[in-house]
N, C-alpha and C positions, 0 to 999 in steps of 0.2 A: 504493500499499500504506499503511494507516494505522499510527500508532505501536502500538495494542494488539495487530496481528495480526505486526508485526514483533517485539514483546516477546515473544510467545507463540512465535513461530518460533525465536527465540534460546533461550528455554528448552527446547523440544522439541529444538534441537540438542544442546544441553549434555546433555539426558537420554539422548538417542540415543547420542551418544559415549561417557557413562559406562557405558550398558549394551552397548554394541558393536553396537547395530543398523545403525548407519550407518558404521562403521569401514571395511566393504569398499568402500563408494562412496568414503570419503574416500582411502582407499589407492589405488583405482584411478585416481580424477581426480588425485591427487597425483603418482602414477607416470606419467600421460599426459602431465602438464604438464613434468614432470622429463624426460621421453623427449624430447619435442618440444624444450624449452629446452637441454638438454644437447647435443643435435645442432646446435640452433642457434648455441650458443657455441662449441662446436668447430670446426664449419663456419665460422663467421664469421672466427675467428682463423686457422684453417688456410688459408681462402682469402686473407685480406689478407696473411699470411706468404709465401705461395707467389706473390702477385701482386708483392709487394716483390722476391722472389728472381728473378722473371722480369724484372723490369726492370733488374736488374743486367746483363741480357744485353745493354741497349742503353745502359748508362750513365747512365740517368736515367729520368725517369718519363714524359718527352714531348720529342720532338725536333722542331724545325723546321728543314727543309733549305731551301736557296737557293742560286741561282747569282750572288748579289750579298750584301754585307754586309748582315745582319738588323737592321733599326732598327725605328722608327716604333712604331705600337700593339703589334706583337708583342714589340718589346723593353721597352716600357713595362709589358705585363701581366707580363713575366718578372721585372721589378724589385720587385714588390709584396712586402710582410710575408708571411712564411712559405714563401717560394720561396728556393732557391738555384739558380744558373745558372752555365754554363761554356760556352766557345766552342771549337769547333775548326774547322780549314781543312784540306780536302783537295784534293789535285791531284797530277798525275803528272809525273815528272820522271827524267832520266837518272840512276842512282846508279853512282858508281864506288867500289870498295873496293879499298883497297891495305894492305900488311902495315907494321907499324911501322919508322920509318926509311926510308919511300919517299918522303921530302920532302914535297911539297904534295899527293900523292894524285893525280898526273896519269896514273900507271900503273894497272895492276891491271885486275881484272874490272869491266866495264860492262854495265848492263842497267837496261832502263825499269823503275821503281819506282814504288810507291804511297806518298806522303807524308802524313802525317797530323802536323799541327800541333797541339799540345793547350794548351789555356788554363789558367790556375789554377783549381784546383778539380776538374778532371776527373781521375776520374770520380766523378759524384754518387753513384751507386749501384755495388756491385761494386768489384773492383778488378784489376790486372794479376796475371798469374803470370809471374815472369821468372826466367831463370837467370843467376847472376852468374859473375865470372871463377873463383871456385872450384867451378863446378859446382853448386852448391847452388840448388834451386828454393825461392822466397820469393815471398810475396804484398806487392804493391806498390800503395799506394792513392794514389800521387802520379804525376807525370810525369817524364820526363827531365830531369836539371839542364841549366843552360844549358852549352853546349860540347859536349854529348854527344847520343848518339842510341840508340835502342832499335831492334833488328830483329827481325822475325818469325823463328823457328826454321826455317821451311821457306825464307824467303827468305835466310837465312843459308847454308843448303845448298846452294841453288840458286847462290848467289854464291860458295861457298867462304870465307865470312868468319867470323872469330872474335873473341871479345871482346878488345878493345885494338887491333883494326884501326882504319885511317883510313877514313872515308866522306866522299865529297865530294858535296856537294848544290850544284848551280849554282855559285856563287862562295864558298861556305862550305865549310871543312874542319873537320868533327866527328869525335868518338873514338866508337867503338862501345862502349858501355857494359854493355849487357845484351841477353839473347835472350828474346824473350816467347814462351811458350807457351801464354797464354790471355789474352783480352784483353776487356773489358766487352761490346763491340758486335759479338763475332765471328759471332754467329748470323744478323746482320742483312746481313752482307756473305760470302756464300756463295762466290760465283763470282770473287771477285777474285783475278786469275791472277798480279799482279805482287807481287814482294817487297814486304814493307810495312815502312815505316821511320817511327819516332815521334820527333818534335824537340819542342822546347819552343816554344810559340808566340812567344816573345820572340826565337828565333833566326831565325825565317822571313824577316824583313826583310834579314838579311845574306846570304841565299841569292840574292837576286836574282830569285828565280823568278816573284814575283807582279807581272806587268805588264799595260799595256794589251793586251786580246785573250787573256790567258792563261785557260784553262779551270780555274776554281776552284771548290770547292764549300764553302759555309759552314753550319755546324752550330750552334744555339744548343740546347744541352742543358739541360732544366729539371727539378727534383724538389723535394718539399715533401710537406706533408700532405694528405690526399686532397680537402679542400674547395678550397685555393688552386690544386691542379694542374687540377681538374675547371674552375674559372674560367680558367685559362691556357688550357685546350685550347679551351674556348667561344669566348673572345676571339680566340685564335690561328687558329682555322678561319673565324671570320667577317672576319678582318683579312689572311689570306694574299693576297700578291702574285703577279704574274706569276713564274714560275719556282720558286715555294715550295710546300713541301708540308709536311704535319704527320703525324708518327708517334708512336704509342703502342704498347703491348705488343700490342693488336689486330692490328697489322700485323707482328709477329714472325714468325719462322721457323715453318712451319706445325706442325713437329712439336711446339713449344713450345705454340703456340696450341691445338692439338688436344688435348692433354694436360690443359691447365687447361680446356678447355670441357668435357671428358669427366668430369672431376673434380667440376666444378661441378654437373654434371645426376646423377652419381651422389649427390652429397650431397644434393641436392634429393629424390631417389628415398628416400634415407634419412628424411628429414623426412616424406615422403608416408607411408611405412610406420609411421611413430609415430604420425601422425594418424589411419590406420585402425585401429591397435591400440589408440588411445585411445578411439575412437568405439565400439569392440566392449565394451571394458571398462566403460566407462560406462553403455552402454545395459543391460548385462547386470547390473550391479551396482544399478542405478536401478530396473530391474524386480524385483530382490529387495527393495528398502527399499519400493517401493510395494505388495509384496504384504504385507510385515510390518505396514503402517500401516491396513489396509482394516478391522480390527475398531475400532482407535482412532477412524477417521474415522467410523464406523457409530455407535459411542457419542456422538460429538460431534453426529451429526445428529438423535438421538433428544434431545439437550439442547438442540435448537434451533438450533444453528449452521448459517448459511447456505452456500451454494456459496462465494459470495464470500470469506468467512471461511476456508472449508478451503483455497482457492487460495492466499489471502494467506499463511497458516501454513506450508503445505507449500513452496510457491514461493519464500517467503522463506527458509525453511530450506536450501533448495537453493542459492539466491543467497549465503547466507552461508557455507555449506559450500563453494561455487566460489571465493569471495575467499580463504578460509583455504588450501584446498588448492592454489591457484594461487600464492599468496605462497609457501608451504611447498614445493612443486616448483621454483620458480624460485630460491629459495635454497639448496636443495640441488643443483640444476644449476651453480650459481655457484660453490658450494664444491668440486663436482667438477672444473670446468674449471679453476679456481684450482690445485688439486691436481695436476691433469695438465698444466699449463701448462710447468713446469721440464722434466717428462720429454718431451713432445711436442717442445719447443724442441730437447732434446739428440738426439732421435730425428730430427729434420728437419735438425739442425745448423744452424738458423735461429734468428734472433731473433723471437719470437712477439710481436705487437702486443698492447696490453692489450684486455680483453674490451669491447666497446660494450655499449649499452643495447638496441638493436634485438631481439637474441634474447629479452631478458627480456620487453619489451613484446609481441612475437610469442608468447611463451609463455603471458602472460595471456589475450591475445586467443584464443587457440586453447583454452585451458582453459575460458574462460567460453562460447565459442560451441558447444563440443562438449558441454558440461553441458547449455546450454538446448536444443541439438538432439536431444540422445538422453537426456538424464536428465530434462528437464522433461515430455516426453509421458506416461511411465507415472504421474509425481507427478499430472499434472494430471488423471488418471483417476480420483483418489480424490474429486473433487467429484461424481462420480455413483455413489458407493457408496450401497446402499440401507440404511436402518435396519433392515431385517429381518435383515441380516447378523449383528446381535447374537444372534438366536436361530438362525440358519441359516449354518454356515459354508460351505456350498457355493455360496453367492451371491457372486461377483465382481462388481468394478466394470465397467461397461460403458461405453464411450465412443463415442457416434455419430459422431463426427468422427474416427475413428482413421485412416482414409485420409488425410484432411488432415495430421494429426500425423504419419504415417509419410511422407509426401511432403515435408514441411517438414524432417524429420530427414534424408532422402537428399539434398534440396537443400541443407543444411548441408553434409553430407559432400562434396558435390560443389564446393561453393564453396571449401571448405578444400584440397581437393585441387588444384582450379585453382589458387588462390593460392600455396601451398606449391610446386607444380611448377616456375613461372617458365619452362614451356614448354608450349605448346599440344598438341604431339604427345604429352609425357609425361603431362600432365594427362588428355587423352582416351584414351590407351592404359589408364591406371588405372582410369579411371571405368568404361570399358566391361568390363575385365577383372574388376574387382570386381562389377559387375553382372550379368555372365554367370556368373561363378562363383558368386555366391550364389543365382541362379535354379537351376542345375545341381545344386547342393547341397540345396537345399529339395526339388527334386523327387525326387533320389536317396533323400533320408532319407524322404520320404514313401513311396516303393517299397518301402524297407528296413521301415518300420512294417507295410506291408501283408503284407510275405514273413514278418516274425516273427509277426505275428498268425496266419499260417496255419500255422508251424512250431510255434508254442509249445505245443500238445497234445502233439506228440512228443518234447519235451524233457524233462529229468529233473533234479532238484535245483537247486543253487546256479546253474547256467547258465540253466535255466529262467526263475528269479526275476530274475536280473540282465537278461535279454534281454526278458523282460516288462515291466519298468520302462521300456525304451526305446519299447514299443509301447502302454503303457498311457499315459503322459504325451506324446501325440502332438505337441500344440504345443509342449512344452518342448524335446523331443528334436529337432524341426525347428529351431527357434531355435539350441539348442545347436551342433548339427551344422553349419548355416550360420555361426554365428559362429566357432567353431573352425577350420572350413575356411577362412574369408577370412583370419583371423589368420594361420595356418599357411602359407597362398599368399603373403601379403605377407612374411613372414619367409623363405620359400624363394626368393621372387623377388629379395630382396635377395642372398641367398646366390648365386644362380645368375649375376646380373648382375655382382657383383663378382668371381667366378670368371671370367667371361668377359673383363671389364675388365683385370684383372692378367694374365691370360695374354696377352692382345693388347698389353699393354705390353712384357711379357717377350720376346714376339716382335718386335716392332718395334724395340726396342732392343737386340736381339742382340749379343752381343760380336763376331760375325763381319760386322757391318754394313760396307759400304766405307767406307774411311778415307782413300783418296786418289784424287782426281778428276784426270785425265790428259786436258788438251785440246790443241787444236793439232796434232792427229795428221794429216799430209798423206796423200793417196791412196797414196802410195809407200812410206808409213811403215806402213801398216796391219799387214801381214804381220810384218816385222821388230819392231814394237812388241809384238805378240802372241807372237812367239816369245822375244822379251827375257823378258817376263812369266813365260811358262812355264818358262824357264831358272832362274827365282828360286825355283821350287817352288809358284808360285800357279797357281789355277784359271785357265784360258783364259779371257779377259774378252770380252764382246761391244762392239763400237766401233760407235758411232752418228754417222752424218753430221749435221753440223750447219752450216746455210747462215742467213747473216745477211740479213733482209730487211725492208721496211717497207710498212706498210699503206697501199694507196693507194686502194681501192675496195671498196664493199659493196653488193651488189646492183646494180651498174652506177654507183653515185653516187659520187663523190670524197669520201674521208673527211676531214672536219675537226673542229676542236674541238666545234663545235656540234652536228654529226652524231653526235659520240661521246656527248656528253652527252644527247641525245635518244634515242638509240639504248639507252642505259641504263635509260631508263624513267623515266617521271614520279615514280612512288612511291619511288624510292630516295632515300638520303640524300644529304648534300653529301660525303660521304666516298666515296661509290659514284660519283659523277659525277667526282669528283677522280681516283679511280683509272682510270675509264675514259677520261678526257682523257690520263693519262699513259700508259696502254697504247696508246690510238692513236696517240701521237707517238714512242713508242719503237721501237728496231729488234727484230724479232722473231727468236727462233732456231727456226729450222725444222728438222724431222729427219723422216727417213723409216724404216718397219719395216714388215715383211712380217705378221708374227703379234703378237697382242696378250699383251704379258705379264701375270704373276698380279697384279701391283699397278696395273693398270689394268681398268676395267671399263665395258662399253657400258651407258648408261643411256637412249639414244634413237637411234633410225636403226639402222643395220646397218654393221658392219666389214666392209672390203673382203676379197675373196680374193686368192690369191697374183697373178693377173694382172688388174690393174684398170685402168681409166682415171685420169687424173689426178683426184684429190678428197683432202678433208680431213678430220681428225677433231679436233675442239675438246673440251678440260677443260671441264666443264660450268659451273662457276662463272666461268671467264674468259669464256666465251661470253655468260653472263647478264650479266655487266658491261658488254659491249659491245652487247647487245641481238641477238645472232646466235643462230640457230636452224638445224635440220635442213632443208636445201634451199636456203639462201642461198648465193649465190656471193660470194667474197671474192677481191681481186686484191692481190698484193704486187709489189714494186719490188724486183729482186734485180740488184744491180750494172748498172742501167740496163735491164735486161730485165723484160718483166711475166709474172708468173704467175698465171693465174686458173682457179680450179677450185671446183667445190659442196662444202659440208659435207654429208658422208652419216651422220656419227655425233657423239654426244657423250658423253664418257668422265668417270667419276669416277676420279680419282687417288690413290693411296695416297702422300702426301707423306713419310710416316714411313719409307719403305723405304730411303732414303738412296742411292737409285739414280738415274742419269740420267732425267729426265722432262722434258716439253715440253708447253706449252699446245697447240701447234698441232703435228701430224704429218701427214706426207702418204703417199699411196700408194707402193708400190715403183715406181720408175721416174720419179715426176714430177719430183724433184730433179735427175735425171741431166742433165749438161752444165753445172750451174751451180757456180760456185767454192763448194768445200766444204772443212771440216776435219772431224775426227772427235773424238769426246769418248767415255771410258769410265770405270768407276770400279772400283777393286779394294780387296779387303781385305789389307793388309799387317801381318803379326804383328810383335811387337817383336824376333823373333830375326832380322828382316832390318832392321837398321837402316841399312843402306847403299842400301837401294832407291832413294830419291830422286835421291840423289847420283850413283849409278852410271847410271840412266836419263837423267837430264839431261846428263850426261857423254857417253853414247852417241847421244842426240838433242836437240842443245843448242836446238833450237826448241821444244821440249815445255815446257809449263806444268804443274807438278804442285802439286796443291791440298792441303795436308795439312789434314783436317777433325778429327783426333784432338781437338783441343781442343773443337770445336762439339760433337762425339758426346758428349765427357766432360760438357758442360754439360747437354746435352738428357738425357743418361742420368742425370745427377744430378737434374735437376729431374723426370723420370719416377720416379725411384725416392722422391723426398720424396712426390710426389702419391699413389704406390700406399700409403706408409705412412700418409697422411692418410686414404686410402680403407679401410685396415684397421682404424686406429683407430676411425672413426666406423662402421664395419660392426659392429665388437664392441662399441661403445657401444650402438648401435640395437638389436644381437640381445639384450644382456642386459637392457635397457628392456624391449624387446618380450616377452622371457619373463615377466619380471614382471608386465607389464600382462595378458599372456595368462593367468597364473595368476590374477590378480583377476578376470577375466572367467569363468573356470570356477568359481572359489569363489563367486562371487554367485549361483549357482543351485543350492546344494546344501541348502536347507531342506528341500524335499520329501524327498529321500534321507535326511537325518538323523532327520526323523520316522520314515519307514518302518522305517529301521534301528533305532530306539529301540523301536519296536513289535515288530520281529522278536527283538530282544534280551529283551523282557518274555515273549515267547512260546517263549523257549529257543533261539533260534538262536545257533550258535556263532561265535567271532570267525572261524574258517576260512571257515564258510559265507558268512558276510557278506562278506569280503574276497573271495571268490571269484565272488560275485554282483556285486560293484561292479566288480571286474576286467573281468568278461564285458562288463558293460554300458559301461564307459569304452574298453573295447577295440573294441568294434562301433562306437562312436561315432568313436573316434580312427583305426580303419581307414579309414571311409568318408571321414571329412573329409581324413584325409593322403593319401589316394589321389587324391582329386578336387585336392586344393591342389597336389599335384605335378605333376599334368598341366597344371593351369590357369597355374602359375607357370613351367612349361616353355614353354608356347606364349605367354605374355605376355613373357617374358624375350626369346625371339626377335623380337616385333615390337618390344619397345623397342632390344634391340640394333641390328635393322637400321634402325629409323626414327628413332631418338632419338640413339643413341651412333655409328652408321654403323659397326658391327662385322659381320664375317662370322659367321654362327651357324648350326649343325646342332643339332639336338635329342640331348641327351645322356640316353638313358633309364635308363641305369644310375644316374646322379648322382639322376634323378627318383625312381627306385625306392627309393635310400637316402634321399632325402629324405622320401619319403612314409613310409617304416618309421621314421625318427626324429620324424616328426609324430605317428605314431601312438603311439609309445613316450612321447613328450611329453604328448600328451593322457592318457595312462595314468597316467603318473606324478602329473601334476598333479590329475587326479581322485581319486586314492587319497590324494594329500597332503591335499586339501581336505577328504576325507571321515574323516579319521583320528579327529576327535573321538568319532564313533559307536562306535568299538571302546574310546576310552580313557575316556570319561566315562560315570558311571552312566546307565541307560536313564531312571531318574526325574528326573535333571537335564536331559537332552536333550529330554525330553518337556515339562517344565515351562517350559522356556525358549521352546521353539517354540509351545505352545499358550496362553502366558501373556498 
């Protein structure tokens, strides 16, 4: 583009802005960039805040575990600038509790406990919640002082311990100083059955418990900024030695990981909706801009302007407009997220990280790509305008490469959707859904036009005039119905998925979720335990047998580390291979059930009947990590006895149910004769405070796991995610409504012109308003109805394939959504054409014909 053309483009842009000709396009593009960037800013900050909060559940950003002190390259990688690190050591030991004045603590209650020696600086994220001697619960971001210990509240109930008691650990005698109600990494240690005791790492040598041959677990916890942490994770993963493994929030509890994953997908969907609305608004606004410049382009052709000059001027104007609108949209989005930051932080009860530059760059990129893909094609058509249009206004520009331009625009939208989705399934579903909706809308709009042409002679008054406008401007009506319908579909889709998502979280994190896990119930205790629970006024529980087993063979071949790695598949990551190796080495908890619960669903194969031969059902992700499939035979060693059976089904498991679930379950009778204990889960309300103590007193061998703290953490994270989803939803909805209004307003010149003529011919305000209302009601009804149906179907596909949520069509919600869509189209249309009633007809006609 040469300088004279660019200069003319700038002059034309200034003139169009002053006269108002291009303000609609500027507003549409600014709103489009604002919507995408604002959602990006809020999404980026909220996701980072939630990730930080989720990392509080493991005490840091990354953890390396090992069966020996962690050193070498892993230790060196943790000692770089920008990172903080802390050490912890875990081991099992007998714990003896005695009351004050009992001497050296040699008497009192004795039980096997889980010791956690904490080094300086732990936890790097989050804090302990502890009860002090006054019974006051407080936050503690430190570790026990030397000479003291903290104990889990459930462990204290089991041992009958109270603050001030003496605790003997090996050769050391320490004082119980506080009870822990919530710990930073509780969500990663769900089924630890022993009472937990926390002590200062400096006190560990005095216990004499760490000796040659002791089973000790060492942990190195790291935290810091995102860049150094990512470098540490990459370095540590490559340098892991035997017996070591790396954990990040990706290996956290399924409940936390699932909530964060779904939130990220929803926020991606919100960004997709913003892109769709942006494309609609810009395409419609650019069409109006092009139509208004046809006469000017014809005059320039008469004065000798070449096609190249016309392209340079008009495309240059579009590019300059794009830069101005994109910068303005990003600035407005930045100001909005800055204004919302304090409110969002207080709503989430989190410290919100500062905004990054990536959403701004994405907003600028989206604005320019949308403008070039959907704004440039109508403008490029100006180079084909005929000089005869100076004399004949009915001659419009024609563009022989219209199909190529259309394909380029659709390809641009597809690329944007694929990029913003971050998920092949989500991007593909949106592309197919938008394409199918657009085609159906165009077909139905064409059929509506044919119907109205047939009915028009039978209509009278304003209704006839309004509906005649729909059929008389067939091309415009089809484009408007299609654009409006796709926009409404995108907004309704966001509404439906958001409703399903929040309902799902509320159900999965219900207040009556099980909060006590009872394990180690022996065969002869099943009925007495069930009777005891019933006597406490609680619902009768189901007890599941649990057999400890070790995997020994897969399809007749002995299982080794190499076999586990190869079975996991060559295309899997190092994390997948490490996970497969650990799973092949660990002991399995096998269980047996006769009927499938509602939180388990068969995805491959068939579940057994009541009387079945020995067979296994395996959780699908677990099977994939080990390379198992339906029809394979697997063998376990159970206390020296071999158990072999085929895999007859794979299951998806709802880990968010907080009910006992197992990776591998067996058909009824398969585990008979093997040594087994039983496990169950119950929901204990606060009105039964003595439940754990009374149960353990009655059945001393039982272990009761209090997961109230874990439930509170998961529920708090779920609530925070829900608030983020709602904030982004309303932001997207508000921005979407503005963009949709700009799209509707961009095609009103013809109606304004006809309205001005009708005013000159004596048409009343009431007649014109009724005519406009009938036209927009017909367009809105068709667009809203198709949009509601399409959004319902597409939300089902996305819920099932992307969010892994159960879905059933809610036609009442669809009907309400369709009705609201029609009302929105009617209101937006009447608002956009209000000038025809307010301005004198001479002014309207002079502006549009000038």
